C-alpha positions as CSV (number, residue, x, y, z in Angstrom):
1,M,11.4,111.9,29.8
2,K,13.9,109.4,30.4
3,L,17.6,110.1,30.9
4,M,20.3,107.5,29.8
5,K,24.1,107.6,29.6
6,N,25.7,108.3,26.3
7,T,28.0,105.5,25.3
8,G,29.4,107.2,22.1
9,A,27.9,104.4,19.8
10,A,25.6,104.7,17.1
11,P,22.0,103.8,18.1
12,A,20.9,100.5,17.2
13,G,19.1,100.4,13.7
14,E,20.5,104.1,13.1
15,K,21.8,104.4,9.4
16,R,25.4,105.8,9.4
17,I,26.1,108.8,7.1
18,V,29.5,107.1,6.3
19,S,29.8,103.1,6.8
20,R,32.4,101.6,8.6
21,T,33.7,100.3,5.4
22,D,33.9,103.6,3.7
23,A,35.6,105.1,6.7
24,T,38.1,102.2,6.8
25,V,38.9,102.9,3.0
26,F,39.5,106.5,3.7
27,M,41.9,105.7,6.3
28,I,43.8,103.5,4.2
29,V,43.8,105.7,1.2
30,A,44.9,108.6,3.7
31,A,47.8,106.5,5.0
32,L,49.0,105.4,1.5
33,A,49.0,108.7,0.1
34,A,51.2,109.9,3.1
35,V,53.6,107.3,2.4
36,V,53.8,108.3,-1.3
37,S,53.8,111.8,-0.8
38,T,56.6,111.6,1.7
39,A,58.8,109.2,-0.6
40,F,58.4,111.9,-3.5
41,S,59.1,114.7,-0.8
42,I,62.3,112.9,0.2
43,S,63.3,112.3,-3.3
44,E,62.9,116.1,-4.2
45,I,65.1,117.1,-1.0
46,V,67.9,114.7,-1.9
47,G,67.7,116.1,-5.6
48,Y,68.4,119.6,-4.3
49,F,71.8,118.4,-3.0
50,T,72.7,115.9,-5.9
51,G,71.3,117.8,-8.8
52,P,70.4,118.6,-11.5
53,V,67.5,120.6,-10.4
54,T,64.8,122.3,-12.6
55,L,62.9,125.3,-11.1
56,E,60.5,127.7,-12.6
57,L,61.6,131.2,-11.9
58,P,58.9,133.8,-11.8
59,V,59.7,136.7,-14.2
60,S,58.2,140.4,-14.1
61,A,55.5,140.4,-16.9
62,Q,56.2,143.9,-17.7
63,D,57.5,144.4,-21.4
64,Q,58.4,140.4,-21.5
65,S,56.7,140.1,-24.9
66,V,56.7,137.2,-27.3
67,D,57.6,138.2,-31.1
68,G,56.6,136.5,-34.2
69,L,53.0,135.6,-33.4
70,T,50.3,135.9,-36.1
71,A,46.6,137.0,-36.4
72,G,47.5,140.0,-34.2
73,V,48.0,137.6,-31.2
74,T,50.0,139.2,-28.2
75,A,51.6,137.5,-25.4
76,H,54.0,137.7,-22.7
77,Y,55.9,135.1,-20.6
78,T,55.8,134.9,-16.7
79,T,58.2,132.3,-15.8
80,L,61.5,130.8,-16.8
81,T,62.4,127.1,-16.6
82,A,65.9,126.8,-15.7
83,T,67.9,123.5,-15.1
84,V,71.0,123.8,-12.8
85,P,73.4,121.1,-12.8
86,A,74.3,121.6,-9.2
87,L,73.0,124.1,-6.5
88,P,75.3,125.8,-3.8
89,S,74.8,124.6,-0.4
90,G,72.8,127.7,0.7
91,P,70.0,127.6,-1.8
92,A,70.0,123.8,-1.5
93,V,69.4,124.0,2.2
94,L,66.7,126.5,1.9
95,L,64.9,124.7,-0.9
96,A,65.2,121.4,1.2
97,C,63.8,123.2,4.4
98,S,60.9,124.7,2.1
99,S,59.9,121.3,0.8
100,A,60.1,119.6,4.1
101,L,57.9,122.2,5.5
102,H,55.5,121.8,2.4
103,Q,55.3,118.3,3.1
104,A,54.5,118.8,6.7
105,G,51.4,120.6,5.6
106,V,50.7,117.7,3.3
107,L,50.9,115.4,6.0
108,A,48.8,117.5,8.5
109,V,46.0,117.3,5.7
110,Q,46.4,113.7,5.3
111,A,46.4,113.1,9.1
112,L,43.2,115.2,9.4
113,V,41.4,112.9,6.7
114,F,42.7,109.8,8.6
115,L,41.6,110.8,12.0
116,L,38.4,112.2,11.1
117,A,37.6,109.0,9.2
118,Y,38.5,107.1,12.3
119,R,36.1,109.2,14.2
120,L,33.4,108.4,11.6
121,R,34.1,104.8,11.8
122,S,33.6,105.1,15.5
123,A,30.3,107.0,15.1
124,V,31.4,109.7,17.3
125,L,32.5,113.0,15.5
126,F,31.7,116.1,17.3
127,T,34.2,115.6,20.3
128,A,36.9,117.8,22.0
129,V,39.5,115.4,20.0
130,S,38.0,116.3,16.8
131,V,37.9,120.0,17.5
132,R,41.5,119.9,18.6
133,I,42.7,117.9,15.5
134,I,41.0,120.3,13.2
135,G,42.3,123.5,14.9
136,A,45.7,122.2,15.1
137,C,45.7,121.1,11.5
138,G,44.8,124.6,10.7
139,I,47.5,126.4,12.6
140,V,49.9,123.9,11.2
141,L,49.0,124.8,7.8
142,L,49.4,128.3,8.5
143,L,52.7,128.2,10.0
144,V,54.3,125.8,7.6
145,G,52.8,127.3,4.5
146,T,54.0,130.7,5.5
147,F,57.6,129.8,6.3
148,S,57.8,127.4,3.4
149,Q,56.9,130.1,1.0
150,G,59.3,132.4,2.8
151,L,62.1,130.2,2.5
152,Y,61.4,129.4,-1.3
153,G,61.1,133.1,-1.8
154,I,64.7,133.6,-0.3
155,A,66.3,130.8,-2.4
156,L,64.9,131.6,-5.8
157,P,66.7,134.9,-6.2
158,R,69.8,133.1,-5.1
159,V,69.4,130.7,-7.9
160,A,68.5,133.3,-10.3
161,D,71.8,134.9,-9.6
162,L,73.2,131.8,-11.1
163,V,71.1,132.0,-14.2
164,V,71.4,135.8,-14.4
165,M,69.3,137.8,-12.1
166,E,69.0,140.9,-14.2
167,R,69.8,140.8,-18.0
168,Q,69.8,143.7,-20.3
169,T,69.0,142.7,-23.9
170,G,68.6,145.7,-26.2
171,D,65.6,147.6,-24.5
172,E,64.4,144.5,-22.7
173,L,65.0,144.0,-18.9
174,V,64.4,140.7,-17.3
175,L,63.7,141.1,-13.6
176,F,62.9,137.8,-11.5
177,E,60.3,138.5,-8.8
178,G,59.0,136.3,-5.9
179,T,55.4,135.0,-5.5
180,L,53.2,134.6,-2.6
181,S,50.2,132.0,-2.7
182,P,47.3,132.9,-0.3
183,W,46.1,129.1,-0.3
184,P,47.8,128.2,2.8
185,L,46.3,131.1,4.7
186,V,42.9,130.5,2.9
187,L,42.9,126.9,3.8
188,S,44.0,127.4,7.5
189,L,41.3,129.8,8.0
190,V,38.7,127.6,6.5
191,L,40.0,124.7,9.0
192,I,39.8,127.0,12.0
193,L,36.2,127.9,11.1
194,V,35.3,124.4,10.7
195,A,36.8,123.7,14.1
196,G,34.5,126.4,15.4
197,V,31.5,124.7,13.6
198,F,32.6,121.4,15.3
199,Q,32.8,123.0,18.7
200,Y,29.3,124.3,18.2
201,G,28.2,121.1,17.2
202,R,29.9,119.5,20.4
203,R,27.8,122.0,22.6
204,I,24.4,121.0,20.9
205,Q,25.4,117.4,21.2
206,Q,26.2,117.8,24.9
207,D,22.9,119.6,25.4
208,T,20.9,116.8,23.8
209,D,23.2,113.9,25.3
210,G,21.2,111.5,27.2
211,L,17.7,112.7,26.2
212,V,15.4,110.3,24.6
């Protein structure tokens, strides 16, 4: 059995799972997506301070029925779309910070795609760098996703105060309620799990490196 030093390059004649061209395309697409999404995010943040701002305010579905439907159809509404000419500075700052944190999470995912594509292009994937990249991305998503939703949830009731937070119309009471999406937590846990899988693959690779 001959031992040889691992150079990190793909063996000659070995077929790559992803070609260098494909990996380069992924890198370019990830970079362009980062630029475009950042531009949209900046535009959204500026809009919070300049107005008008259109927001979907979650409404408690209890007793929020829709009348006048035919064929025995019943329905209720769960959101109220409101266009506010100008936001007060407090809610505007909260919504801007929430949007910035959300964009940070998007950039983290795009950076992950770019860096993993770069590692694939180099034919070296199961490395300590890859493990750290994936794990860090998962932690970033967990933090920014949680704080982004928290700030958004604080800002919405303040905006609802401008619209009318509680309105009694006959026997109908309209209540605005906050929402919390579990997706940032789910995605972060998946990425942390993937980082663990990469770490396991790295150990296996280390055990077999240099064996021919």
